[in-house]
N, C-alpha and C positions, 0 to 999 in steps of 0.2 A: 374506628374499630373499637368494638367492645371488648372488655375480659370478663369473665366469668368466673363466679366464686371458686369454682373445681378447676379452671385455669390457673387462677391466682395461687392454689395449693401446689399444683403441679409447679408453678412458677417457685416457691416456697422451698419446696424441697429440692429443686434443682441448684439455688442459692446455696442452701445448707450441705448441699454433699462438695460444693465448690469452697465453700468458706465455712467449716464447720464454727461450732461454740468452740471456745477456750478458754485455758485458766479454772481457777479452784472453782469461781461462780457460775462457770458456764455460760459466760456471755454471749449472747446472738452478736453476729458481725452487724457491721453496719449495712451490709446489703439485705441480710435478712430481717434485720429490724425494721427496715426500711418498707419491706414488704407485707411483714406481721402487724404494721400498725395499717396499712392501705385495708390488710384482710380485715383487721377489728371494726375500722371504721364503716367497711362495707356491711359489717354484722350488724353493728349497731345501727346503721341507719335500714337495715332491712332490704337492701339492693342486690340482685342479682347478678348485675352486671355494672361496669363501670367504663366509661370510653378513655380511651388512652390520652384523649385532650384534656381529661379532666384533671389529670395527674401532675403532680409537679415534674420539674423535669428529669430531678434525677431518679424518681420511680420510674416515669417513664422508660428512661434510657435502661434500665433495669428487667423490665418489663420486655422492653423491642430487644435486648440482648437474649434471654430465654426465648421468646418466639422464632428468633434467629436460628437457634441452635436446632430445631429439628426440621 
């Protein structure tokens, strides 16, 4: 299964709602940071989609958790 950039944006927003930034520095939660890094990599590579099979196990789990919520 492939995940598109708009879907990844939705996943990031989902995790931001569950795990908002904290502290004075408004640091991203580990979940949001991981998803944002994936998003940045896709933008850098000009990729419109990414296969779940290509993701690191933790990123894949976060993405699968988001997919199950709908």
